[in-house]
C-alpha positions as a printed Julia matrix, in Angstrom:
313×3 Matrix{Float64}:
 -36.69   -1.03   12.92
 -35.0     2.03   14.09
 -31.9     0.12   14.91
 -31.84   -1.69   11.53
 -32.45    1.58    9.66
 -30.18    3.93   11.55
 -27.5     2.01   13.25
 -24.36    0.71   11.34
 -23.91   -2.95   10.26
 -20.51   -4.44   11.17
 -18.88   -6.47    8.44
 -15.65   -8.43    8.27
 -13.57   -7.45    5.12
 -10.19   -8.62    3.81
  -7.65   -5.86    3.29
  -4.17   -5.97    1.97
  -1.63   -4.25    4.47
   2.1    -3.53    3.82
   4.32   -6.41    5.05
   7.8    -6.23    3.68
   9.71   -5.24    0.51
  11.99   -7.02   -1.8
  14.16   -6.11   -4.71
  16.73   -7.59   -7.11
  19.7    -5.59   -8.75
  22.39   -6.52  -11.3
  25.7    -4.68  -11.26
  28.52   -5.38  -13.6
  32.04   -4.37  -14.63
  34.1    -5.12  -17.68
  37.9    -5.51  -17.05
  40.14   -4.96  -20.01
  41.87   -8.25  -20.5
  43.28   -7.88  -24.11
  45.74   -5.53  -25.53
  44.21   -2.75  -27.51
  44.93    0.88  -28.67
  42.35    2.38  -26.31
  42.67    1.14  -22.76
  45.52   -0.44  -20.75
  45.01   -3.97  -19.77
  43.49   -4.12  -16.36
  41.37   -1.0   -16.79
  37.81   -1.36  -15.22
  34.82   -0.09  -17.54
  31.41    0.59  -16.22
  28.44    2.38  -17.72
  29.69    2.26  -21.2
  27.13    2.38  -24.06
  28.92   -0.65  -25.61
  31.75   -3.02  -24.8
  34.1    -4.74  -27.36
  34.84   -8.36  -27.5
  38.4    -7.57  -28.62
  39.09   -5.59  -25.35
  36.63   -6.93  -22.77
  35.42  -10.41  -23.71
  34.3   -11.2   -20.09
  31.76   -9.38  -17.93
  32.0    -9.63  -14.16
  28.54   -9.59  -12.71
  26.95   -9.37   -9.26
  23.28  -10.18   -8.47
  21.96   -8.63   -5.2
  18.68   -9.76   -3.59
  17.37   -7.37   -0.87
  14.6    -7.91    1.64
  13.54   -5.18    4.13
  11.15   -5.67    7.14
  11.16   -5.33   10.93
  12.62   -8.87   11.48
  14.07  -10.74    8.35
  15.22  -14.3     8.67
  15.37  -15.84    5.19
  17.31  -18.45    3.27
  17.85  -17.86   -0.47
  18.65  -20.14   -3.41
  19.43  -18.56   -6.73
  19.65  -20.06  -10.11
  21.09  -18.03  -12.98
  20.96  -18.89  -16.67
  21.73  -17.08  -19.86
  19.01  -17.44  -22.55
  20.59  -17.19  -25.98
  17.93  -16.07  -28.63
  17.36  -14.41  -32.02
  14.65  -11.89  -31.72
  12.86   -9.48  -34.14
  10.21   -7.09  -32.86
   7.76   -9.33  -30.83
   9.04  -12.69  -32.46
  11.55  -14.93  -30.9
  12.96  -17.29  -33.56
  14.86  -19.69  -31.3
  16.27  -19.68  -27.87
  18.69  -21.94  -25.72
  19.47  -21.84  -22.03
  23.03  -21.94  -20.65
  23.49  -22.49  -16.92
  25.58  -19.73  -15.45
  25.55  -19.99  -11.63
  23.75  -21.73   -8.72
  24.15  -20.56   -5.18
  22.49  -20.71   -1.78
  22.84  -18.72    1.51
  21.06  -16.69    4.16
  20.28  -13.0     3.98
  22.87  -11.17    5.94
  21.51   -7.69    6.99
  18.79   -8.07    4.52
  21.15   -8.56    1.54
  22.03  -11.73   -0.46
  24.72  -11.6    -3.2
  25.99  -13.96   -5.95
  28.89  -13.0    -8.22
  29.87  -14.88  -11.52
  31.63  -14.13  -14.81
  29.95  -14.14  -18.23
  32.1   -15.02  -21.1
  30.39  -12.88  -23.7
  32.84  -13.94  -26.51
  31.9   -17.58  -25.86
  28.27  -16.72  -26.1
  28.64  -15.02  -29.31
  30.54  -17.95  -30.82
  27.74  -20.29  -29.61
  25.16  -18.11  -31.23
  27.01  -17.94  -34.58
  27.37  -21.69  -34.58
  23.65  -22.06  -34.15
  22.87  -19.46  -36.79
  25.33  -21.23  -39.29
  23.8   -24.56  -38.43
  20.27  -23.4   -39.07
  21.2   -21.32  -42.05
  19.04  -18.54  -40.69
  20.42  -15.06  -40.14
  17.34  -13.03  -39.42
  16.82  -11.34  -36.11
  18.94   -9.6   -33.36
  21.08  -11.83  -31.11
  20.13  -11.22  -27.41
  21.35  -12.76  -24.26
  18.74  -12.54  -21.49
  20.39  -13.13  -18.01
  17.66  -14.58  -15.9
  18.07  -15.21  -12.06
  15.39  -17.26  -10.39
  15.42  -16.52   -6.58
  13.66  -18.87   -4.2
  13.53  -17.48   -0.49
  11.96  -19.05    2.52
  11.89  -18.35    6.28
  10.13  -15.65    8.29
   9.6   -12.01    8.17
   8.17  -10.1    11.19
   7.38  -13.66   12.59
   5.2   -14.76    9.59
   6.13  -17.53    7.43
   7.51  -16.83    3.85
   7.96  -19.2     0.93
   8.21  -17.32   -2.32
  10.17  -17.05   -5.69
  10.9   -14.23   -7.99
  12.63  -13.91  -11.44
  14.91  -11.04  -12.34
  16.06  -10.25  -15.88
  19.06   -8.36  -17.41
  18.98   -8.18  -21.29
  22.36   -8.05  -23.17
  22.27   -7.22  -26.98
  24.99   -8.67  -29.12
  26.29   -6.82  -32.15
  29.12   -6.95  -34.72
  32.2    -7.0   -32.5
  30.39   -5.53  -29.48
  27.68   -6.01  -26.82
  25.54   -3.54  -24.69
  23.63   -3.89  -21.56
  20.17   -2.68  -20.71
  19.74    0.23  -18.28
  16.81   -1.5   -16.64
  18.76   -3.61  -13.94
  16.93   -2.73  -10.77
  13.73   -4.04   -9.59
  11.68   -3.31   -6.28
   8.4    -4.74   -5.0
   6.26   -4.14   -1.96
   4.73   -7.34   -0.52
   1.42   -7.18    1.21
  -0.34   -9.49    3.73
  -4.08  -10.16    3.77
  -5.75   -9.37    7.05
  -9.53   -9.44    8.17
 -10.8    -6.25    9.67
 -14.21   -5.35   11.11
 -15.71   -2.09    9.51
 -18.95   -0.17   10.24
 -21.3     0.17    7.21
 -23.79    2.95    7.81
 -27.19    3.0     5.92
 -27.68    5.7     3.21
 -28.54    9.16    4.57
 -32.18    9.2     3.37
 -32.69    5.86    5.26
 -31.16    7.29    8.52
 -33.45   10.41    8.2
 -36.44    8.08    7.71
 -35.43    6.19   10.77
 -35.26    9.29   12.92
 -38.72   10.46   11.57
 -40.19    6.99   12.35
 -38.79    7.3    15.85
 -40.29   10.67   16.39
 -43.67    9.55   15.02
 -43.72    6.42   17.23
 -42.9     8.43   20.43
 -45.63   10.88   19.44
 -48.16    8.1    18.99
 -47.17    6.48   22.2
 -47.6     9.8    24.1
 -51.01   10.22   22.34
 -52.07    6.67   23.5
 -51.02    7.2    26.98
 -52.71   10.63   27.3
 -55.92    9.44   25.74
 -56.03    6.42   27.89
 -55.35    8.18   31.1
 -57.22   11.55   31.21
 -55.95   12.38   34.58
 -52.32   11.89   33.42
 -50.73   15.12   32.42
 -46.94   14.99   31.5
 -44.79   17.39   33.49
 -43.06   20.21   31.74
 -39.66   18.62   32.46
 -40.84   15.44   30.66
 -42.05   17.42   27.65
 -38.76   19.46   27.46
 -36.7    16.3    27.75
 -38.65   14.66   24.76
 -38.27   17.86   22.76
 -34.52   18.02   23.46
 -34.17   14.3    22.51
 -35.93   15.04   19.13
 -33.76   18.1    18.43
 -30.63   16.09   19.35
 -31.59   13.29   16.93
 -32.18   15.91   14.14
 -28.64   17.22   14.45
 -26.87   13.87   15.15
 -24.87   13.78   11.86
 -23.08   17.14   12.86
 -22.08   15.76   16.32
 -19.4    13.52   17.9
 -19.4    12.03   21.46
 -16.74   13.56   23.7
 -16.11   14.72   27.31
 -16.21   18.26   28.36
 -13.34   19.49   30.43
 -14.15   22.4    32.66
 -10.46   23.45   32.89
 -10.38   24.56   29.24
  -8.64   27.96   29.31
 -10.41   29.91   26.51
 -12.8    32.69   26.05
 -16.38   31.37   26.42
 -19.29   32.09   24.38
 -22.77   30.67   25.45
 -25.18   29.81   22.57
 -28.93   29.83   23.03
 -29.96   26.77   21.3
 -28.65   23.57   19.7
 -29.43   24.81   16.21
 -27.31   27.86   16.99
 -24.19   26.05   18.02
 -24.64   23.58   15.06
 -25.04   26.41   12.6
 -21.88   28.2    14.05
 -19.79   24.88   13.91
 -20.84   24.39   10.3
 -19.85   27.97    9.4
 -16.4    27.41   11.0
 -15.93   23.87    9.37
 -16.09   22.22   12.96
 -18.08   19.39   14.53
 -20.09   19.85   17.74
 -18.86   17.64   20.69
 -21.5    16.33   22.98
 -20.69   15.1    26.58
 -23.69   12.8    27.51
 -22.71   12.97   31.24
 -22.62   16.76   31.45
 -25.52   17.19   28.82
 -23.28   19.9    27.27
 -22.66   20.63   23.64
 -19.5    22.38   22.74
 -16.52   22.97   20.28
 -13.32   25.02   20.33
 -12.17   27.32   17.43
  -9.41   30.01   17.42
  -9.0    29.69   21.21
 -12.75   30.52   21.69
 -15.01   27.85   23.4
 -18.52   27.74   22.06
 -20.91   26.13   24.59
 -24.66   25.32   24.69
 -26.26   23.78   27.86
 -29.87   22.9    27.78
 -31.95   24.56   30.4
 -32.68   21.36   32.53
 -28.89   20.59   32.75
 -27.79   23.87   34.21
């Protein structure tokens, strides 16, 4: 009963531990291909708030997939489509997929890249044709660039077979288009693992277990003494029982350890276990107990505090 009330119960639990990280990122640049009064032909434009069909009708885009771990060995297949749609608030009136690029290859140094060109002027013409055909002009024209990435192989020697989707929204306007700033995505992948943990009973139950043990020992001694009138416990036996009871009372403030006699520090001898536990609590320390040496001690600010029961000296 003492063991079931006081000692911990060991349980197997499932925990998620960091395994590897992945990420997707879109990079783009618009090269001026049409004559205009603003930029010379061949000028590369990046990070502009808007781009104009009249000057930069094509958008050169690179999708990068990254995987970071101790040992990455993956094969990647990517499929990129442009989803043409008319949206208003949370409503999508219609959408149409246009295949842009398909590619496959291994990750080299943890990086896989796929480059392609988006003909933004062609996409605008397609959307205008659909709007004219439907006779429906409501909503904002949006092109969602969606890359589905399938990756398989091993990371840190463990098998991987996953897929992810990455999105880059492009909004079309009258004579121009703009690209979302949210083009980079990162994710930490975890692996499930079973670990054994110790679950201790609540404190009041542990105190009850110690009390039960002391009462049981006392009853046993009373029975032995009452049944054997000539038996008289020695002073050493009674002292050892008393020390065990005191040790059990302060068990929560102690840890098991080994006393090193070579510790170079000023030494202060304490007169009782209660004294050294009180001193440790005041200094926010734990008492270390060496079961072989029968010695209680702790070190604080280069001062060694020690208590040795009388029978161990």
